[in-house]
N, C-alpha and C positions, 0 to 999 in steps of 0.2 A: 368561273362564270358558267352558269347553266345555259341551256339552249335558248330559253325564252329571253334571258338577259342579253344574249348575243344578238337575237333578232331585234329586240328593242333598240339596242345600240346602233345596229345597222340602219334601222328605219330613221332614227334621229339623224344619223350622218347624211342619209339620202335627202331628208327634208331640209337640212342645213344647206346642202349644195344646191338644191332646187331653189331655195329662197335667195341665195347669193346670185344665182344665174338670173333670177327675175329682176334683180336690181341692175345687173350688167346690161340686160336687154333694155331696161328703162333708160339707162344712161346713153343708149344708142337710139333713143326715140321709139322704142317698141314697148308699149304699156299693156300689162296684163290685167291690172286692176286700178281702181280709183286712187289708192294710196300713192302710187308712183306718179300718177297724173297731177295730184295735188302738190306733191313735192316739186315737180317740174315747173309748176305755175309760180313757185316762189323765187325762181331764179331771177336775180337782179330786180326784184320787185321794189326794193328800197335803194336803188342805185343812187349814190351821191349823198345819201342821208347819214345821220348819226344815230348811234344806239348806245345804250348803257347796259352793261352786264352787271347785275347786282349780286355780289357775293353775300355771304351770310355771317360775316365776322362781327364782333362786338362794336366795331367802329361805326356801324350803321346807326347806332344810337347817338352818334355825335353830329349827325348831319340832318338837314331838313329834307327828308325823302319826298315830301309832297311836291317839291320842285320837279320831280320826275313824272308827275301825273300825265302830262301831255307829250312825253317823250316815248320813243320806241325802247322798250325794256325787255331784258331777258331775266327771268327768275328761275331758281332751281330748288329742287328738293322740298323743304318745308317753308319756303318763303311766304306762302299764303298765310302762315300763322302770324305774320307781321303786318297784317292789313290795317289794324287800328292806327299804327304809327305812320304807315305809308299813305293810307287814304285811297289806294288803288291796287289793282292786281296787275302783274306784269303782262305785257303784250304777248310774250311768248314764254312758255314754261317747259323746262327740260329735266328729265330724270335719267341718270346713267347707272347709279349704284344699286345693285340688287338688294343690298341690305336695307337701304332707304325704301325701295319699292315694296319689300316684304313687310317691314315694320310699320309702314304708313299706307299700306295698300287701300284700306277702307277710306281714308281721307283723300288720297290721290284720286281714287276712282269716283269720289263724290265731287271733285273739284272740276268746275266747268267754266271758270271765269276768264281764262286767257283766250286770245284769238286763236292760238294753236298750241297744242301740246306735242312735244317730241319725246318719244320713248325708243329704247333699243328693241330690236325684234326679239331678243331673248327674254324680254320681260312679260310676254303675253301670258305666262302662267299665273301671274298675280295682278297685272294691270290690264283692265278691260278697256279697249279702245272705244271712243265715242266719236261723234261727228267732227270734232275738232282735232282728233289725234292723228299724228303722222308717225308711222313706224319706220325707223331708219335702220339701215344695215350697218350696225356697229361692228368694228373689227376689234375683238376683245383679246385675241391671243397675241401676246407680245412676241411670240416666236415668228409671227408673220411679218414683222418689221424687218426690212433689209437694213435700215439705218435709223434706229429710233431717234426722235419721234417722226412719224409721218403726219402730214397735214393734207386733208382732202379739200380740194377746191370744188369738188362736185359731190355734194351729199346725196344726190340721187343714186350714185353708185355705191358709196361707202362713207363711213365716218370713223376716224381713228381715235382711240382713247389715248389719254396722256396722263393719267393719274389724278385727274380732276374733271368734274363735269363742266367747269368753265372753259376747258379746252374744246369740248364739244360745241359749246355756245359760240366760240370764236369761229369755228368752221361753218356753223349754220349762218352766222352773221355775214361771213364772207360770201357765201353762196347767194345770200339775199341782196348783196351788192352794197352793204353799208361801207362807207369810206372812212368814217370816223367811229371808233369804238372806245368808250370810256368805261373804266372799271371803278366800282365803288364797293366798299365792304370787303376788300381783299386784304385782310390783315396778314395773311401768309405766315402765321405763327401759331403753333399748336402745343398745348400742354396735355400730357397724358396723366390724369390723376393717379395717385399712388393706390387708390382703392379700386381702380378699374380692373376688370377681369380680362386677361389677355390670352388669346388662343391663336398662336401664330400671328397672322396679320389682322385678325378680327378682335376688336376691343368692345367690351360690353360695359356700359356705364353703370355705376352703382350710386352715383351722386349727381349733383348739378353739373351742367355743361358750362365751362368757362371759355369755350372757343367760338361761341356764336352769339348772336344778338339776343337770344332767349335762353335762359338757364335750363329750360325743358327741351331745347332743340334736340340734343343728344343726351337727354337726361337719363335718369334711372331706368334701366331695362332696355335702352336703345343701343343698337349695335352700329359700329362704324369701323372703317378700315384705318390701319396705320397710315397717317398722313405723310407720304413720302415727298417732302418739300423739294428735295433734290430732283426728283423725277418731274414734279410740276414745273420747275424752273427750266428744265430741258425743253419741255413742251412749249412754255411761254416764249422762249427764245426762238423756237421754230415758227410759231404763229407771228411773232414780231417780224421775222425775216420775210415771210410770205406776204404779209400785208404791205410792208415797205417796198418790196420788190415791184408791187403793182400800184404804187402811188397812194397807198392808204396808210392808216396808222391805228395803233392801239395806245392809249395813254391811261395812266393810273391816277384817278381822282380820289383815291382813298385817303381818309384822314389818318395819318400815322401808318402803322403797320411796317412790315419788313420786305415788301415786294419792291425790288429796285430794277427789275428787268426792263420795265417800260418807263418812259419819260413821265415825270409827275406833273400834274396840273391841279390848281386849286379848284375844288368842287364848285364853290359859289361863283367863281369867275365865268363858269360856263353858262350862266343864266343872266348875265348883265345885258 
């Protein structure tokens, strides 16, 4: 490593520490910029309400998504490509995966339909914040976990990753005060096509996507991570415990699928 590389690495480290310190200050009521003030204003804004976290599994094609139009909803990644079937855009939009951010940067930067967009602070290099964007302090390094998985009850300070962007949504929803959270489109089952190109944990599709509501979702040329279902389940168990400890709950309203961590509820029964 030459001198300039060492300097750049040092500057990056200093910036990272400064950014983290900014969020710590905010969590203690000291705000340096509007980003943290806006996040603080979301605390318990939906206390006692219900929300739906929309997964992107193929089971979305089996339900009437238009029933969610007047609900509080969280959508992730390329959910906006399902607008024709949904008839609405999610209330809140979240991106965690840098591969999704990079491959769909143009689309995501042009997307302004949700009330708020939540991105990790490490995605600034490809995602450009707008007036609705809230930049969160994502803790990406699994080595920082004392006992994986961690769950943040205060997203103003930090948000912990758990192998799936839906885990981030659960922490945001908790901070906002939602007492009932329902999951739809959580098929929790992934097939890696034989023709996919695999480089360690990064998979590049060379054909249609069979794991999402749209065959082009992670279609040819799109990159995605090895779906560690075991790690996801660890995170879900943690979220379930935190919610229930505080008199709240998460339930699974997905049609079919293999997610059994949460109690199941029939989707249509929620709109009677």
